PLY file of the C-alpha trace (Angstrom):
ply
format ascii 1.0
element vertex 195
property float x
property float y
property float z
element edge 194
property int vertex1
property int vertex2
end_header
-131.74 242.03 -115.57
-130.28 238.80 -116.96
-131.82 237.59 -120.21
-134.17 234.71 -119.58
-133.60 232.34 -122.49
-134.87 228.87 -121.72
-132.62 225.85 -121.92
-132.83 224.13 -125.33
-133.08 220.75 -123.55
-136.64 221.71 -122.59
-136.16 221.48 -118.81
-137.60 224.94 -118.18
-134.41 226.30 -116.58
-132.65 229.39 -117.89
-129.77 228.89 -120.29
-126.31 230.02 -119.18
-125.24 233.33 -120.68
-123.59 232.65 -124.05
-125.10 229.16 -124.30
-128.34 227.49 -125.38
-128.27 225.10 -122.42
-128.54 225.42 -118.64
-125.79 224.39 -116.23
-127.38 220.97 -115.75
-127.56 220.12 -119.44
-124.39 221.62 -120.89
-122.04 218.99 -122.33
-118.99 220.19 -120.36
-119.97 221.98 -117.11
-116.33 222.55 -116.12
-115.62 224.27 -119.44
-118.72 226.46 -119.03
-117.67 227.34 -115.48
-114.19 228.33 -116.70
-115.74 230.47 -119.45
-118.03 232.25 -116.99
-115.18 232.62 -114.46
-113.00 234.26 -117.13
-115.87 236.56 -118.07
-116.13 237.65 -114.41
-112.39 237.97 -113.76
-111.89 240.09 -116.92
-114.40 242.72 -115.75
-114.84 245.06 -112.81
-118.60 245.22 -113.46
-120.74 242.20 -114.34
-124.27 242.82 -115.60
-127.14 240.55 -116.58
-125.12 237.34 -116.24
-126.92 234.00 -115.97
-124.65 231.36 -114.38
-127.17 229.10 -112.67
-126.33 225.50 -111.68
-122.57 225.88 -112.14
-119.85 224.82 -109.64
-117.25 227.39 -108.58
-114.22 226.35 -106.50
-111.40 228.57 -105.20
-112.73 231.56 -107.12
-112.03 235.18 -106.25
-115.09 237.41 -106.82
-113.77 240.13 -104.49
-114.23 243.81 -105.34
-116.50 242.98 -108.31
-119.73 244.85 -109.07
-122.68 242.59 -109.91
-125.99 243.90 -111.25
-129.01 241.79 -112.17
-127.19 238.43 -112.20
-128.44 234.90 -111.63
-126.49 232.18 -109.78
-129.52 230.07 -108.81
-128.66 226.51 -107.70
-124.92 227.10 -108.14
-122.29 225.66 -105.80
-119.48 227.77 -104.31
-116.60 226.17 -102.41
-113.78 228.22 -100.88
-114.76 231.36 -102.81
-114.25 234.94 -101.71
-116.69 237.79 -102.29
-114.85 240.28 -100.05
-115.65 243.90 -100.89
-118.13 242.75 -103.56
-120.96 245.07 -104.55
-124.26 243.41 -105.56
-127.69 244.67 -106.57
-130.56 242.39 -107.64
-128.46 239.22 -107.66
-130.21 235.87 -107.28
-128.51 232.96 -105.50
-131.66 231.00 -104.61
-131.03 227.35 -103.66
-127.25 227.81 -104.04
-124.70 226.20 -101.70
-121.80 228.07 -100.11
-119.02 226.22 -98.25
-116.06 228.09 -96.72
-116.96 231.35 -98.47
-116.11 234.88 -97.36
-118.44 237.85 -98.03
-116.75 240.17 -95.50
-116.87 243.92 -96.18
-119.37 243.39 -98.99
-122.28 245.65 -99.98
-125.20 243.45 -101.01
-128.72 244.85 -101.32
-132.04 243.82 -102.85
-130.75 240.31 -103.54
-131.94 236.80 -102.73
-130.32 233.88 -100.93
-133.62 232.04 -100.44
-133.31 228.32 -99.60
-129.51 228.52 -99.77
-127.12 226.43 -97.71
-124.24 228.19 -95.92
-121.55 226.28 -94.06
-118.58 228.01 -92.44
-119.11 231.37 -94.16
-118.44 234.97 -93.14
-120.49 238.11 -93.83
-118.67 240.27 -91.27
-118.54 244.08 -91.54
-120.99 244.14 -94.45
-124.00 246.09 -95.70
-126.68 243.42 -96.18
-129.90 245.37 -96.63
-133.20 244.07 -98.00
-131.90 240.52 -98.48
-133.92 237.32 -98.59
-132.53 234.41 -96.54
-135.96 232.74 -96.23
-135.70 228.97 -95.89
-131.89 229.05 -95.78
-129.84 226.54 -93.81
-127.03 228.48 -92.14
-124.38 226.86 -89.94
-121.00 227.92 -88.54
-121.50 231.34 -90.10
-120.88 234.87 -88.87
-122.71 238.09 -89.75
-120.93 240.11 -87.04
-120.70 243.91 -87.26
-123.06 244.04 -90.26
-126.12 246.04 -91.23
-128.97 243.60 -91.96
-131.66 246.27 -92.17
-135.00 244.99 -93.46
-133.73 241.52 -94.41
-135.64 238.25 -93.88
-134.68 234.91 -92.34
-138.18 233.42 -92.22
-138.29 229.63 -91.85
-134.48 229.54 -91.88
-132.39 227.10 -89.85
-129.56 228.88 -88.01
-127.01 226.73 -86.18
-123.77 227.87 -84.50
-124.26 231.27 -86.11
-123.48 234.73 -84.78
-125.34 237.94 -85.60
-123.39 239.96 -83.04
-123.14 243.76 -82.97
-125.46 244.00 -85.99
-128.25 246.32 -87.01
-131.30 244.04 -87.20
-133.94 246.77 -87.45
-136.98 245.50 -89.37
-135.36 242.08 -89.83
-137.81 239.15 -89.74
-136.95 235.90 -87.95
-140.33 234.14 -88.26
-140.59 230.39 -87.61
-136.84 229.89 -87.56
-135.11 226.84 -86.15
-132.09 227.85 -84.11
-129.33 226.36 -82.01
-126.39 228.32 -80.64
-127.55 231.49 -82.37
-126.20 234.70 -80.81
-127.19 238.37 -81.10
-124.72 239.98 -78.67
-124.94 243.79 -78.76
-127.47 243.73 -81.64
-130.67 245.81 -81.49
-133.01 242.81 -81.27
-135.89 244.94 -79.93
-136.17 246.42 -83.42
-136.43 242.97 -85.11
-139.43 240.64 -85.48
-139.16 237.22 -83.83
-141.44 234.23 -83.82
-139.32 231.21 -82.95
-140.25 227.70 -84.02
-138.42 226.11 -81.06
0 1
1 2
2 3
3 4
4 5
5 6
6 7
7 8
8 9
9 10
10 11
11 12
12 13
13 14
14 15
15 16
16 17
17 18
18 19
19 20
20 21
21 22
22 23
23 24
24 25
25 26
26 27
27 28
28 29
29 30
30 31
31 32
32 33
33 34
34 35
35 36
36 37
37 38
38 39
39 40
40 41
41 42
42 43
43 44
44 45
45 46
46 47
47 48
48 49
49 50
50 51
51 52
52 53
53 54
54 55
55 56
56 57
57 58
58 59
59 60
60 61
61 62
62 63
63 64
64 65
65 66
66 67
67 68
68 69
69 70
70 71
71 72
72 73
73 74
74 75
75 76
76 77
77 78
78 79
79 80
80 81
81 82
82 83
83 84
84 85
85 86
86 87
87 88
88 89
89 90
90 91
91 92
92 93
93 94
94 95
95 96
96 97
97 98
98 99
99 100
100 101
101 102
102 103
103 104
104 105
105 106
106 107
107 108
108 109
109 110
110 111
111 112
112 113
113 114
114 115
115 116
116 117
117 118
118 119
119 120
120 121
121 122
122 123
123 124
124 125
125 126
126 127
127 128
128 129
129 130
130 131
131 132
132 133
133 134
134 135
135 136
136 137
137 138
138 139
139 140
140 141
141 142
142 143
143 144
144 145
145 146
146 147
147 148
148 149
149 150
150 151
151 152
152 153
153 154
154 155
155 156
156 157
157 158
158 159
159 160
160 161
161 162
162 163
163 164
164 165
165 166
166 167
167 168
168 169
169 170
170 171
171 172
172 173
173 174
174 175
175 176
176 177
177 178
178 179
179 180
180 181
181 182
182 183
183 184
184 185
185 186
186 187
187 188
188 189
189 190
190 191
191 192
192 193
193 194
């Protein structure tokens, strides 16, 4: 698991790996993002990385293996995670715009309170994930295995969860508009709709 060293600025956030400051307090966030991006691109396997509150644009994270990493409150624009493998990765309160997670294998990870706009998770293994409180729009999970994941109190708009395994998936108190589950096993999921 990523080392939890607190930011030297005293804000209570975790410091970025290789730094004494968090992403909000580092003197040059772009330089820190480039350093972290190089660290990721130079490795097939990334372990125990803390990269919270950084901004990633046009990055290719595809086919990388992530274990015990933290990207809390980070921003991802036009990034690809295709064929990525993730275990115990935390993205809580992160934002994803135009990102592609297709054909990924992500388990036991958290996307709680994240924002997703125009993203794809198609043809993926997405087991035991936390999407609680997420705001998800114009996003597709089609042909994926979402076994035992949670979308409690999430807002799902113009989103498709078609031809998916949703066994033991919780959709409690969700807000939804134009949400589809075509050919998914919805009888095996738990629903309590807010509207």
